[in-house]
All heavy atoms as an XYZ file, in Angstrom:
967
protein
N     -24.578     25.609     10.170
C     -25.693     24.774      9.783
C     -25.134     23.619      8.948
O     -24.313     23.828      8.069
C     -26.680     25.615      8.970
C     -27.784     24.826      8.342
C     -28.695     25.707      7.509
O     -28.406     26.897      7.313
O     -29.686     25.185      7.054
N     -25.564     22.407      9.210
C     -25.083     21.250      8.446
C     -26.191     20.742      7.524
O     -27.331     20.581      7.928
C     -24.644     20.146      9.387
N     -25.834     20.510      6.284
C     -26.744     19.946      5.298
C     -26.011     18.826      4.592
O     -24.936     19.051      4.022
C     -27.210     21.020      4.279
C     -28.062     20.384      3.202
C     -27.963     22.135      4.982
N     -26.551     17.620      4.658
C     -25.923     16.453      4.014
C     -24.469     16.274      4.449
O     -23.606     15.942      3.649
C     -26.010     16.557      2.493
C     -27.430     16.543      1.998
O     -28.292     15.876      2.575
N     -27.710     17.288      0.945
N     -24.175     16.543      5.709
C     -22.825     16.344      6.232
C     -21.842     17.454      5.913
O     -20.667     17.359      6.223
N     -22.305     18.523      5.269
C     -21.428     19.642      4.934
C     -21.803     20.845      5.767
O     -22.978     21.122      5.986
C     -21.566     20.008      3.446
C     -21.085     18.892      2.560
O     -19.978     18.412      2.712
N     -21.922     18.464      1.636
N     -20.802     21.575      6.217
C     -21.050     22.791      6.992
C     -21.371     23.935      6.055
O     -20.664     24.189      5.093
C     -19.828     23.136      7.826
N     -22.475     24.591      6.329
C     -22.834     25.794      5.589
C     -22.662     26.962      6.553
O     -23.454     27.160      7.457
C     -24.290     25.722      5.102
C     -24.596     24.567      4.143
C     -26.066     24.578      3.758
C     -23.735     24.657      2.913
N     -21.598     27.726      6.370
C     -21.286     28.762      7.349
C     -22.271     29.921      7.332
O     -22.825     30.254      6.308
C     -19.897     29.229      6.920
C     -19.819     28.910      5.471
C     -20.663     27.658      5.279
N     -22.458     30.504      8.510
C     -23.220     31.745      8.604
C     -22.329     32.923      8.245
O     -22.793     34.015      8.004
C     -23.735     31.928     10.028
C     -24.696     30.857     10.429
C     -25.083     31.023     11.867
N     -25.686     29.781     12.292
C     -26.599     29.695     13.221
N     -27.004     30.755     13.851
N     -27.110     28.537     13.537
N     -21.052     32.695      8.270
C     -20.082     33.707      7.882
C     -19.065     33.019      6.986
O     -19.005     31.801      6.928
C     -19.401     34.305      9.107
C     -18.643     33.241      9.897
O     -19.138     32.112     10.054
O     -17.547     33.536     10.357
N     -18.288     33.771      6.265
C     -17.321     33.190      5.340
C     -15.905     33.370      5.871
O     -15.571     34.422      6.401
C     -17.436     33.853      3.973
C     -18.783     33.634      3.271
C     -18.827     34.436      1.979
C     -18.997     32.154      2.992
N     -15.077     32.339      5.727
C     -13.681     32.489      6.133
C     -12.966     33.458      5.209
O     -13.408     33.704      4.090
C     -13.120     31.077      6.014
C     -14.037     30.368      5.096
C     -15.376     31.027      5.193
N     -11.859     34.008      5.679
C     -11.088     34.941      4.867
C      -9.721     34.370      4.545
O      -9.107     33.692      5.365
N      -9.230     34.658      3.361
C      -7.886     34.240      2.954
C      -6.918     35.302      3.424
O      -7.233     36.476      3.465
C      -7.777     34.154      1.431
C      -8.782     33.276      0.809
C      -9.944     33.671      0.211
C      -8.752     31.868      0.714
N     -10.615     32.583     -0.243
C      -9.920     31.467      0.046
C      -7.849     30.901      1.142
C     -10.194     30.137     -0.213
C      -8.129     29.583      0.877
C      -9.290     29.219      0.202
N      -5.710     34.888      3.711
C      -4.668     35.842      4.048
C      -3.547     35.658      3.071
O      -3.057     34.540      2.867
C      -4.166     35.648      5.469
C      -3.140     36.645      5.848
C      -3.346     37.985      6.072
C      -1.752     36.419      6.031
N      -2.173     38.600      6.394
C      -1.163     37.657      6.377
C      -0.926     35.311      5.940
C       0.183     37.804      6.621
C       0.422     35.458      6.193
C       0.951     36.696      6.530
N      -3.154     36.723      2.415
C      -2.074     36.677      1.435
C      -0.864     37.358      2.030
O      -0.915     38.536      2.377
C      -2.539     37.391      0.167
C      -1.624     37.204     -0.995
C      -2.269     37.745     -2.255
C      -1.408     37.409     -3.438
N      -1.995     37.801     -4.690
N       0.245     36.621      2.155
C       1.407     37.160      2.859
C       2.352     37.943      1.974
O       3.120     38.752      2.451
C       2.133     36.071      3.619
C       2.833     35.045      2.797
C       2.250     34.071      2.047
C       4.229     34.874      2.648
N       3.202     33.310      1.439
C       4.432     33.776      1.797
C       5.334     35.537      3.164
C       5.688     33.337      1.431
C       6.589     35.087      2.797
C       6.759     33.997      1.947
N       2.329     37.707      0.660
C       3.142     38.480     -0.269
C       2.359     38.618     -1.559
O       1.710     37.685     -2.012
C       4.460     37.772     -0.566
C       5.454     37.906      0.523
C       6.781     37.241      0.258
N       7.122     36.945     -1.106
C       8.051     36.056     -1.457
N       8.704     35.393     -0.545
N       8.326     35.829     -2.709
N       2.454     39.789     -2.197
C       1.712     40.019     -3.427
C       2.190     39.155     -4.585
O       1.450     38.884     -5.511
C       1.793     41.498     -3.838
C       0.943     42.370     -2.936
O      -0.027     41.867     -2.331
O       1.256     43.567     -2.827
N       3.457     38.722     -4.546
C       4.011     37.955     -5.653
C       3.853     36.434     -5.475
O       4.357     35.661     -6.277
C       5.483     38.295     -5.865
C       6.345     37.955     -4.650
O       5.829     37.980     -3.528
O       7.543     37.663     -4.853
N       3.155     36.004     -4.442
C       3.001     34.578     -4.174
C       1.526     34.248     -4.071
O       0.788     34.874     -3.320
C       3.711     34.181     -2.858
C       3.479     32.717     -2.539
C       5.198     34.474     -2.954
N       1.073     33.265     -4.843
C      -0.315     32.829     -4.766
C      -0.494     31.966     -3.536
O       0.244     31.020     -3.316
C      -0.692     32.014     -6.014
O      -0.499     32.838     -7.150
C      -2.135     31.550     -5.955
N      -1.493     32.302     -2.721
C      -1.713     31.538     -1.510
C      -3.065     30.844     -1.517
O      -3.510     30.347     -0.500
C      -1.615     32.442     -0.252
O      -2.582     33.465     -0.366
C      -0.226     33.022     -0.126
N      -3.717     30.811     -2.641
C      -4.985     30.106     -2.720
C      -4.722     28.598     -2.757
O      -3.690     28.164     -3.253
C      -5.784     30.554     -3.948
C      -6.213     31.989     -3.840
C      -5.636     32.971     -4.620
C      -7.199     32.360     -2.927
C      -6.020     34.288     -4.498
C      -7.597     33.678     -2.802
C      -7.007     34.638     -3.591
O      -7.394     35.936     -3.463
N      -5.646     27.821     -2.242
C      -5.440     26.371     -2.231
C      -5.292     25.815     -3.634
O      -5.974     26.237     -4.553
C      -6.708     25.829     -1.576
C      -7.356     26.983     -0.922
C      -6.911     28.202     -1.648
N      -4.395     24.862     -3.766
C      -4.203     24.192     -5.044
C      -3.065     23.217     -4.940
O      -2.206     23.335     -4.066
N      -3.027     22.267     -5.840
C      -1.988     21.255     -5.784
C      -0.628     21.803     -6.182
O       0.395     21.207     -5.866
C      -2.337     20.058     -6.705
O      -2.519     20.558     -8.035
C      -3.582     19.344     -6.218
N      -0.597     22.931     -6.858
C       0.670     23.499     -7.317
C       1.206     24.611     -6.420
O       2.258     25.160     -6.695
C       0.509     24.032     -8.741
C       0.067     22.984     -9.736
C       1.011     21.802     -9.792
O       2.217     21.973     -9.870
N       0.471     20.605     -9.741
N       0.493     24.954     -5.376
C       0.947     26.064     -4.530
C       2.280     25.720     -3.876
O       2.503     24.609     -3.434
C      -0.108     26.443     -3.476
O       0.354     27.622     -2.798
C      -0.326     25.355     -2.453
N       3.165     26.693     -3.852
C       4.493     26.515     -3.265
C       4.592     27.168     -1.891
O       5.678     27.319     -1.352
C       5.549     27.083     -4.202
C       5.644     26.332     -5.516
C       5.966     24.866     -5.294
O       6.963     24.520     -4.663
N       5.122     23.979     -5.792
N       3.461     27.564     -1.350
C       3.444     28.233     -0.052
C       2.390     27.580      0.834
O       1.652     26.698      0.409
C       3.074     29.719     -0.208
O       1.710     29.814     -0.625
C       3.960     30.407     -1.215
N       2.334     28.066      2.050
C       1.210     27.698      2.917
C      -0.024     28.455      2.464
O       0.068     29.488      1.798
C       1.513     28.086      4.367
O       2.532     27.294      4.906
N      -1.170     27.955      2.847
C      -2.439     28.638      2.636
C      -2.988     28.941      4.026
O      -3.088     28.038      4.853
C      -3.427     27.747      1.843
C      -4.791     28.399      1.765
C      -2.881     27.454      0.456
N      -3.291     30.201      4.281
C      -3.822     30.617      5.574
C      -5.284     30.952      5.410
O      -5.656     31.754      4.549
C      -3.098     31.849      6.095
C      -1.676     31.619      6.487
C      -1.214     31.295      7.724
C      -0.516     31.712      5.664
N       0.153     31.173      7.714
C       0.601     31.434      6.463
C      -0.319     32.018      4.311
C       1.895     31.440      5.971
C       0.964     32.019      3.812
C       2.064     31.736      4.643
N      -6.117     30.356      6.248
C      -7.542     30.685      6.240
C      -7.934     31.056      7.666
O      -7.692     30.294      8.607
C      -8.407     29.524      5.735
C      -7.952     29.090      4.342
C      -9.880     29.933      5.730
C      -8.707     27.887      3.796
N      -8.526     32.220      7.810
C      -9.009     32.702      9.089
C     -10.530     32.679      9.066
O     -11.140     33.099      8.080
C      -8.536     34.134      9.336
C      -7.052     34.252      9.537
C      -6.176     34.169      8.462
C      -6.534     34.415     10.801
C      -4.808     34.274      8.648
C      -5.164     34.524     11.002
C      -4.308     34.454      9.915
N     -11.138     32.196     10.120
C     -12.599     32.168     10.195
C     -13.052     32.341     11.625
O     -12.274     32.171     12.568
N     -14.327     32.662     11.781
C     -14.883     32.918     13.114
C     -15.283     31.633     13.829
O     -15.739     30.675     13.234
C     -16.107     33.814     13.009
C     -15.795     35.208     12.637
N     -15.098     36.059     13.451
C     -16.084     35.920     11.517
C     -14.960     37.230     12.857
N     -15.546     37.173     11.681
N     -15.131     31.669     15.144
C     -15.705     30.687     16.060
C     -16.148     31.490     17.269
O     -15.492     32.462     17.646
C     -14.694     29.625     16.467
N     -17.267     31.137     17.829
C     -17.717     31.802     19.051
C     -18.687     30.904     19.775
O     -19.181     29.935     19.214
C     -18.313     33.168     18.775
C     -19.605     33.137     17.986
C     -20.113     34.536     17.691
O     -19.339     35.435     17.419
N     -21.412     34.711     17.723
N     -18.938     31.231     21.032
C     -19.776     30.361     21.849
C     -21.206     30.306     21.349
O     -21.842     29.262     21.412
C     -19.718     30.798     23.317
O     -20.114     32.145     23.438
N     -21.741     31.400     20.839
C     -23.118     31.401     20.334
C     -23.296     32.599     19.421
O     -22.890     33.703     19.784
C     -24.093     31.475     21.499
O     -25.408     31.455     21.015
N     -23.849     32.488     18.260
C     -24.225     31.246     17.587
C     -23.001     30.568     17.001
O     -21.936     31.168     16.926
C     -25.144     31.731     16.467
C     -24.608     33.087     16.114
C     -24.124     33.682     17.422
N     -23.173     29.337     16.584
C     -22.076     28.589     15.984
C     -21.629     29.282     14.700
O     -22.440     29.756     13.921
C     -22.546     27.163     15.679
O     -21.476     26.413     15.176
N     -20.329     29.338     14.505
C     -19.757     29.987     13.327
C     -18.982     28.972     12.493
O     -18.825     27.818     12.883
C     -18.849     31.136     13.764
C     -19.572     32.203     14.542
S     -20.841     32.998     13.557
C     -20.200     34.629     13.463
N     -18.443     29.433     11.371
C     -17.829     28.557     10.376
C     -16.724     27.673     10.946
O     -16.587     26.515     10.544
C     -17.332     29.372      9.164
C     -16.212     30.308      9.550
C     -16.913     28.465      8.026
N     -15.922     28.156     11.889
C     -14.802     27.359     12.374
C     -15.037     26.754     13.756
O     -14.109     26.225     14.366
C     -13.518     28.182     12.381
C     -12.789     28.185     11.044
C     -13.281     27.507      9.946
C     -11.600     28.863     10.894
C     -12.615     27.506      8.735
C     -10.911     28.866      9.693
C     -11.424     28.184      8.618
N     -16.250     26.758     14.265
C     -16.515     26.086     15.541
C     -16.076     24.618     15.521
O     -15.593     24.123     16.537
C     -17.982     26.204     15.931
C     -18.272     27.502     16.653
O     -17.815     28.565     16.245
N     -19.029     27.425     17.733
N     -16.211     23.891     14.409
C     -15.751     22.499     14.408
C     -14.258     22.328     14.707
O     -13.829     21.236     15.087
C     -16.099     22.001     13.004
C     -17.264     22.843     12.599
C     -16.961     24.202     13.181
N     -13.460     23.370     14.577
C     -12.024     23.249     14.880
C     -11.764     23.023     16.366
O     -10.673     22.616     16.741
C     -11.264     24.492     14.406
C     -11.189     24.701     12.900
C     -10.358     25.942     12.588
C     -10.635     23.485     12.186
N     -12.749     23.259     17.199
C     -12.570     23.056     18.645
C     -12.351     21.580     18.977
O     -11.803     21.251     20.016
C     -13.774     23.580     19.439
C     -14.047     25.067     19.306
S     -12.637     26.125     19.581
C     -12.499     26.883     17.972
N     -12.785     20.681     18.094
C     -12.651     19.239     18.352
C     -11.717     18.541     17.359
O     -11.651     17.317     17.331
C     -14.036     18.556     18.311
O     -14.640     18.796     17.029
C     -14.941     19.100     19.415
N     -10.978     19.303     16.584
C     -10.058     18.741     15.599
C      -8.869     18.083     16.294
O      -8.328     18.610     17.265
C      -9.555     19.852     14.658
O     -10.679     20.424     13.997
C      -8.593     19.317     13.631
N      -8.461     16.907     15.775
C      -7.318     16.174     16.327
C      -6.412     15.718     15.188
O      -6.802     15.725     14.015
C      -7.763     14.947     17.163
C      -8.557     15.386     18.386
C      -8.558     13.966     16.320
N      -5.202     15.300     15.548
C      -4.252     14.765     14.562
C      -4.918     13.625     13.800
O      -5.579     12.766     14.389
C      -2.963     14.275     15.259
C      -2.056     13.536     14.282
C      -2.227     15.436     15.891
N      -4.733     13.635     12.494
C      -5.303     12.597     11.645
C      -6.613     12.982     10.995
O      -7.022     12.356     10.011
N      -7.297     14.005     11.524
C      -8.548     14.447     10.895
C      -8.270     14.961      9.499
O      -7.184     15.488      9.210
C      -9.203     15.570     11.712
C      -9.933     15.076     12.941
O     -10.048     13.842     13.128
O     -10.393     15.933     13.726
N      -9.269     14.807      8.645
C      -9.167     15.325      7.282
C      -9.892     16.641      7.181
O     -10.945     16.831      7.789
C      -9.756     14.333      6.285
C      -8.876     13.113      6.095
C      -9.400     12.196      5.040
N      -9.538     12.918      3.791
C     -10.228     12.467      2.740
N     -10.817     11.299      2.795
N     -10.320     13.178      1.641
N      -9.327     17.544      6.392
C      -9.953     18.813      6.057
C     -10.103     18.816      4.544
O      -9.116     18.634      3.826
C      -9.085     20.015      6.502
C      -9.739     21.322      6.097
C      -8.828     19.962      8.001
N     -11.306     19.000      4.056
C     -11.540     19.012      2.621
C     -11.995     20.403      2.213
O     -12.984     20.932      2.737
C     -12.601     17.956      2.212
C     -12.851     18.020      0.713
C     -12.143     16.559      2.623
N     -11.246     21.008      1.288
C     -11.615     22.305      0.730
C     -12.186     22.093     -0.656
O     -11.599     21.363     -1.458
C     -10.406     23.221      0.632
C      -9.682     23.584      1.923
C      -8.538     24.545      1.611
C     -10.640     24.201      2.916
N     -13.292     22.718     -0.936
C     -13.879     22.666     -2.265
C     -13.570     23.977     -2.969
O     -13.911     25.048     -2.469
C     -15.399     22.444     -2.187
O     -15.645     21.227     -1.472
C     -16.012     22.338     -3.574
N     -12.889     23.881     -4.106
C     -12.530     25.060     -4.887
C     -13.196     24.958     -6.249
O     -13.808     23.937     -6.585
C     -11.004     25.152     -5.065
O     -10.580     24.124     -5.980
C     -10.266     25.011     -3.741
N     -13.043     25.988     -7.040
C     -13.612     25.962     -8.394
C     -12.945     24.885     -9.240
O     -13.514     24.427    -10.235
C     -13.469     27.321     -9.063
O     -12.101     27.679     -9.144
N     -11.736     24.445     -8.856
C     -11.015     23.418     -9.603
C     -11.262     22.008     -9.072
O     -10.758     21.048     -9.625
C      -9.517     23.720     -9.583
N     -12.010     21.895     -7.971
C     -12.271     20.576     -7.401
C     -12.025     20.561     -5.906
O     -11.918     21.602     -5.265
N     -11.905     19.356     -5.354
C     -11.712     19.197     -3.909
C     -10.252     18.913     -3.599
O      -9.580     18.197     -4.330
C     -12.579     18.059     -3.381
C     -14.043     18.374     -3.449
C     -14.883     17.292     -2.812
C     -16.346     17.709     -2.882
N     -17.208     16.819     -2.133
N      -9.797     19.490     -2.481
C      -8.444     19.264     -1.987
C      -8.548     18.668     -0.595
O      -9.257     19.205      0.261
C      -7.669     20.580     -1.914
C      -7.422     21.279     -3.249
C      -6.926     22.689     -3.010
C      -6.403     20.491     -4.050
N      -7.851     17.568     -0.365
C      -7.877     16.920      0.944
C      -6.561     17.194      1.675
O      -5.475     17.050      1.111
C      -8.078     15.412      0.777
N      -6.704     17.605      2.917
C      -5.577     17.862      3.801
C      -5.743     16.970      5.020
O      -6.856     16.580      5.370
C      -5.559     19.320      4.270
C      -5.324     20.331      3.177
C      -6.357     20.766      2.363
C      -4.061     20.879      2.993
C      -6.139     21.711      1.371
C      -3.835     21.835      2.010
C      -4.881     22.242      1.198
O      -4.659     23.173      0.228
N      -4.639     16.666      5.694
C      -4.703     15.896      6.926
C      -4.013     16.685      8.037
O      -2.914     17.227      7.847
C      -4.023     14.541      6.780
C      -4.194     13.655      7.997
C      -3.718     12.249      7.725
O      -2.745     12.035      7.020
N      -4.418     11.284      8.296
N      -4.682     16.757      9.199
C      -4.118     17.457     10.349
C      -2.878     16.692     10.798
O      -2.934     15.497     11.063
C      -5.155     17.571     11.486
C      -4.525     18.193     12.724
C      -6.364     18.388     11.014
N      -1.740     17.390     10.858
C      -0.453     16.761     11.137
C       0.013     16.907     12.576
O       0.758     16.081     13.061
C       0.617     17.383     10.228
C       0.362     17.164      8.756
C       0.464     15.707      8.364
O       1.462     15.071      8.650
N      -0.565     15.181      7.738
N      -0.378     17.973     13.225
C       0.067     18.267     14.592
C      -1.138     18.561     15.459
O      -2.191     18.953     14.952
C       0.989     19.499     14.597
C       2.212     19.313     13.723
O       2.961     18.348     13.963
O       2.410     20.127     12.803
N      -0.942     18.427     16.772
C      -2.019     18.792     17.686
C      -2.331     20.279     17.516
O      -1.419     21.100     17.487
C      -1.613     18.538     19.146
C      -1.657     17.088     19.548
C      -3.048     16.492     19.505
O      -4.045     17.207     19.742
O      -3.136     15.284     19.220
N      -3.609     20.633     17.374
C      -3.956     22.050     17.359
C      -3.446     22.709     18.648
O      -3.340     22.059     19.687
C      -5.494     22.027     17.318
C      -5.818     20.713     16.675
C      -4.765     19.771     17.196
N      -3.106     23.976     18.563
C      -2.554     24.654     19.730
C      -3.136     26.054     19.857
O      -3.754     26.583     18.930
C      -1.024     24.684     19.679
C      -0.456     25.395     18.478
C      -0.098     26.734     18.556
C      -0.265     24.706     17.287
C       0.439     27.382     17.454
C       0.267     25.352     16.173
C       0.613     26.691     16.266
N      -2.951     26.633     21.042
C      -3.500     27.945     21.359
C      -2.403     28.989     21.405
O      -1.283     28.715     21.830
C      -4.217     27.912     22.707
C      -5.349     26.894     22.839
C      -5.927     26.945     24.240
C      -6.422     27.144     21.803
N      -2.756     30.196     20.961
C      -1.848     31.347     21.000
C      -2.665     32.533     21.515
O      -3.768     32.788     21.016
C      -1.304     31.666     19.583
C      -0.429     32.906     19.617
C      -0.562     30.487     18.994
N      -2.117     33.243     22.497
C      -2.786     34.466     22.939
C      -2.999     35.376     21.729
O      -2.083     35.562     20.906
C      -1.957     35.195     23.986
C      -2.095     34.703     25.410
C      -0.998     35.284     26.306
C      -3.474     35.050     25.961
N      -4.195     35.936     21.614
C      -4.523     36.748     20.443
C      -3.528     37.883     20.228
O      -3.137     38.158     19.090
C      -5.937     37.305     20.572
C      -6.982     36.233     20.431
C      -8.379     36.796     20.555
C      -9.387     35.665     20.450
N     -10.755     36.145     20.433
N      -3.075     38.519     21.301
C      -2.155     39.640     21.134
C      -0.723     39.199     20.823
O       0.144     40.023     20.567
C      -2.195     40.586     22.332
C      -1.715     39.954     23.623
O      -1.369     38.756     23.631
O      -1.677     40.675     24.637
N      -0.476     37.879     20.808
C       0.833     37.342     20.469
C       0.878     36.688     19.086
O       1.937     36.273     18.626
C       1.270     36.310     21.513
C       1.438     36.892     22.901
C       2.539     37.928     22.936
O       3.636     37.698     22.463
N       2.227     39.092     23.493
N      -0.269     36.588     18.426
C      -0.358     35.850     17.154
C       0.613     36.385     16.109
O       1.304     35.615     15.432
C      -1.785     35.882     16.620
C      -1.960     35.125     15.322
S      -1.553     33.378     15.406
C      -3.015     32.767     16.183
N       0.716     37.686     15.958
C       1.579     38.243     14.909
C       3.059     37.951     15.140
O       3.857     38.038     14.211
C       1.354     39.747     14.781
O       1.730     40.396     15.975
N       3.435     37.544     16.341
C       4.830     37.223     16.656
C       5.186     35.756     16.424
O       6.340     35.379     16.601
C       5.131     37.563     18.121
C       4.940     39.023     18.418
O       5.199     39.873     17.570
N       4.475     39.320     19.616
N       4.225     34.937     16.052
C       4.453     33.494     15.948
C       4.984     33.117     14.571
O       4.230     32.941     13.616
C       3.157     32.737     16.246
C       2.693     32.838     17.674
C       3.664     32.169     18.638
N       3.815     30.762     18.382
C       3.276     29.817     19.128
N       2.557     30.121     20.196
N       3.466     28.553     18.824
N       6.292     32.947     14.485
C       6.915     32.578     13.208
C       6.478     31.192     12.760
O       6.400     30.926     11.564
C       8.432     32.673     13.315
C       8.898     34.094     13.439
C      10.401     34.206     13.472
C      10.741     35.677     13.612
N      12.139     35.930     13.637
N       6.201     30.289     13.715
C       5.764     28.945     13.330
C       4.426     28.981     12.596
O       4.164     28.143     11.743
C       5.689     28.011     14.537
C       4.784     28.515     15.634
O       4.527     29.741     15.735
O       4.318     27.684     16.435
N       3.603     29.966     12.880
C       2.310     30.093     12.205
C       2.478     30.735     10.835
O       1.834     30.341      9.868
C       1.318     30.906     13.066
C       0.025     31.173     12.307
C       1.043     30.188     14.388
N       3.373     31.717     10.723
C       3.471     32.499      9.492
C       4.665     32.152      8.613
O       4.929     32.838      7.636
C       3.452     33.988      9.829
C       2.126     34.390     10.404
C       1.995     34.646     11.752
C       1.003     34.473      9.599
C       0.763     35.002     12.292
C      -0.227     34.825     10.120
C      -0.342     35.090     11.470
N       5.367     31.066      8.933
C       6.411     30.562      8.039
C       5.745     29.665      7.011
O       4.936     28.805      7.349
C       7.480     29.776      8.829
O       8.082     30.677      9.766
C       8.539     29.208      7.895
N       6.086     29.865      5.765
C       5.441     29.142      4.679
C       6.093     27.785      4.413
O       7.315     27.664      4.473
C       5.493     29.990      3.413
O       4.762     29.369      2.396
N       5.244     26.790      4.135
C       5.667     25.446      3.755
C       4.784     24.981      2.612
O       3.554     25.087      2.704
C       5.510     24.468      4.924
C       6.298     24.829      6.133
N       7.643     24.554      6.251
C       5.951     25.462      7.273
C       8.070     24.993      7.409
N       7.071     25.548      8.054
N       5.341     24.447      1.526
C       4.517     23.988      0.416
C       3.458     22.977      0.863
O       3.755     22.056      1.618
C       5.524     23.332     -0.540
C       6.822     24.008     -0.223
C       6.775     24.265      1.263
N       2.239     23.202      0.424
C       1.155     22.259      0.694
C       0.568     22.321      2.085
O      -0.290     21.525      2.441
N       0.999     23.272      2.899
C       0.478     23.358      4.266
C      -0.738     24.279      4.314
O      -0.755     25.354      3.736
C       1.538     23.870      5.232
C       1.035     23.906      6.683
C       2.129     24.188      7.659
N       2.382     25.615      7.714
C       3.041     26.215      8.692
N       3.541     25.517      9.703
N       3.238     27.517      8.669
N      -1.737     23.850      5.039
C      -2.941     24.625      5.299
C      -2.898     25.058      6.757
O      -2.698     24.228      7.648
C      -4.188     23.776      5.035
C      -5.529     24.402      5.371
C      -5.802     25.617      4.481
C      -6.634     23.364      5.207
N      -3.076     26.343      7.001
C      -3.087     26.877      8.359
C      -4.479     27.454      8.599
O      -4.906     28.375      7.898
C      -2.024     27.981      8.550
C      -2.047     28.501      9.992
C      -0.642     27.472      8.164
N      -5.185     26.884      9.561
C      -6.518     27.363      9.935
C      -6.401     28.078     11.268
O      -5.832     27.534     12.221
C      -7.483     26.187     10.051
C      -7.610     25.315      8.797
C      -8.458     24.086      9.097
C      -8.197     26.116      7.645
N      -6.937     29.287     11.334
C      -6.844     30.086     12.550
C      -8.236     30.596     12.906
O      -8.951     31.114     12.049
C      -5.893     31.284     12.378
C      -5.817     32.116     13.645
C      -4.505     30.814     11.954
N      -8.590     30.448     14.187
C      -9.890     30.911     14.654
C      -9.804     31.310     16.120
O      -8.804     31.047     16.788
C     -10.959     29.818     14.449
O     -12.244     30.389     14.667
C     -10.742     28.636     15.354
N     -10.840     31.923     16.618
C     -10.935     32.207     18.051
C     -11.152     30.896     18.780
O     -11.771     29.974     18.249
C     -12.094     33.154     18.332
S     -11.889     34.768     17.565
N     -10.661     30.829     20.006
C     -10.838     29.613     20.790
C     -12.098     29.733     21.655
O     -12.404     30.789     22.178
C      -9.622     29.378     21.684
C      -9.691     28.045     22.376
O      -9.799     27.013     21.732
N      -9.672     28.055     23.693
N     -12.828     28.612     21.756
C     -14.022     28.533     22.590
C     -13.857     27.325     23.498
O     -13.564     26.233     23.027
C     -15.306     28.383     21.740
C     -16.526     28.253     22.620
C     -15.448     29.539     20.763
N     -14.003     27.529     24.806
C     -13.909     26.422     25.759
C     -15.047     26.520     26.763
O     -15.307     27.599     27.295
C     -12.579     26.467     26.512
C     -11.398     26.055     25.668
C     -10.100     26.047     26.454
O     -10.126     26.172     27.690
O      -9.051     25.918     25.800
N     -15.708     25.400     27.012
C     -16.780     25.373     27.993
C     -17.888     26.368     27.682
O     -18.469     26.936     28.591
N     -18.146     26.586     26.400
C     -19.182     27.522     26.005
C     -18.804     28.985     26.149
O     -19.644     29.861     26.025
N     -17.514     29.248     26.391
C     -17.051     30.619     26.582
C     -15.952     30.966     25.569
O     -15.071     30.158     25.302
C     -16.474     30.792     27.997
C     -17.457     30.542     29.101
C     -18.541     31.613     29.140
O     -18.256     32.793     29.023
N     -19.783     31.189     29.287
N     -16.030     32.169     25.051
C     -14.949     32.678     24.218
C     -13.749     32.945     25.119
O     -13.906     33.318     26.274
C     -15.384     33.965     23.517
C     -16.605     33.758     22.628
O     -16.721     32.688     22.022
O     -17.432     34.681     22.533
N     -12.534     32.734     24.590
C     -11.330     32.939     25.389
C     -10.461     34.039     24.775
O     -10.805     34.600     23.730
C     -10.503     31.640     25.504
O      -9.879     31.383     24.239
C     -11.361     30.455     25.926
N      -9.332     34.293     25.371
C      -8.396     35.299     24.869
C      -7.378     34.696     23.899
O      -6.373     35.326     23.579
C      -7.646     35.946     26.042
C      -8.535     36.697     27.035
C      -7.695     37.198     28.209
C      -9.257     37.844     26.356
N      -7.638     33.477     23.450
C      -6.712     32.742     22.601
C      -7.273     32.522     21.205
O      -8.479     32.484     21.007
C      -6.401     31.368     23.192
C      -5.635     31.437     24.481
C      -6.301     31.559     25.696
C      -4.247     31.385     24.499
C      -5.594     31.621     26.893
C      -3.536     31.448     25.683
C      -4.216     31.570     26.877
O      -3.511     31.630     28.048
N      -6.351     32.332     20.256
C      -6.682     31.806     18.938
C      -6.292     30.340     18.915
O      -5.292     29.945     19.528
C      -5.932     32.533     17.822
C      -6.468     33.903     17.537
O      -5.772     34.880     17.713
N      -7.716     33.991     17.131
N      -7.040     29.520     18.204
C      -6.709     28.110     17.984
C      -6.108     28.025     16.587
O      -6.634     28.591     15.632
C      -7.965     27.248     18.082
C      -7.700     25.776     17.828
C      -8.939     24.940     18.093
N      -9.301     24.984     19.504
C      -8.843     24.127     20.425
N      -8.022     23.166     20.065
N      -9.211     24.229     21.676
N      -4.990     27.295     16.488
C      -4.275     27.130     15.216
C      -4.224     25.653     14.870
O      -3.890     24.815     15.718
C      -2.849     27.690     15.304
C      -2.108     27.502     13.990
C      -2.867     29.154     15.720
N      -4.567     25.337     13.619
C      -4.536     23.953     13.139
C      -3.672     23.925     11.870
O      -3.895     24.702     10.961
C      -5.966     23.455     12.793
C      -5.921     22.062     12.182
C      -6.862     23.489     14.024
N      -2.667     23.030     11.872
C      -1.841     22.799     10.685
C      -2.291     21.508     10.022
O      -2.437     20.473     10.687
C      -0.361     22.622     11.058
C       0.314     23.850     11.588
C       1.286     23.731     12.553
C       0.024     25.119     11.110
C       1.963     24.839     13.048
C       0.673     26.236     11.603
C       1.657     26.092     12.573
N      -2.479     21.558      8.706
C      -2.807     20.347      7.948
C      -1.949     20.355      6.684
O      -1.544     21.402      6.198
C      -4.297     20.320      7.597
N      -1.685     19.163      6.165
C      -0.835     19.008      4.988
C      -1.639     18.414      3.849
O      -2.441     17.510      4.048
C       0.360     18.099      5.323
C       1.406     18.031      4.237
C       2.098     19.362      3.988
O       2.375     20.125      4.899
N       2.367     19.651      2.732
N      -1.408     18.939      2.637
C      -2.075     18.427      1.448
C      -1.756     16.942      1.280
O      -0.597     16.539      1.367
C      -1.618     19.215      0.217
C      -2.323     18.974     -1.093
C      -3.817     19.340     -0.981
C      -1.661     19.770     -2.206
N      -2.760     16.153      1.068
C      -2.578     14.699      0.927
C      -2.314     14.327     -0.517
O      -2.707     14.966     -1.429
C      -3.828     13.971      1.418
C      -4.073     14.200      2.902
S      -5.646     13.549      3.497
C      -5.465     11.812      3.213
């Protein structure tokens, strides 16, 4: 649902923490990637459905308790078979200031067997 240009999700995205000793929450001081997983599906629209049309150069703005963080999509979003996601080192290798958004892929109004991955960099 959109209100004043902001997406109000019907579901909430989840954070993924890759090591207990490393903070992976968004912030200007984070030394790792931040991974956010959220739902997308053909019907009803979910929190990450807008990722289906994301392109290089798009901005992603996260609102945190400390303020807003702006990221820019750096690479073309790509698809990974869901059963192959855990094997993708490019997705799970950490880079300072990188935001990794992962969701189910939807094409032509149909859910697929793929996840869509979007990399963005803190601006």
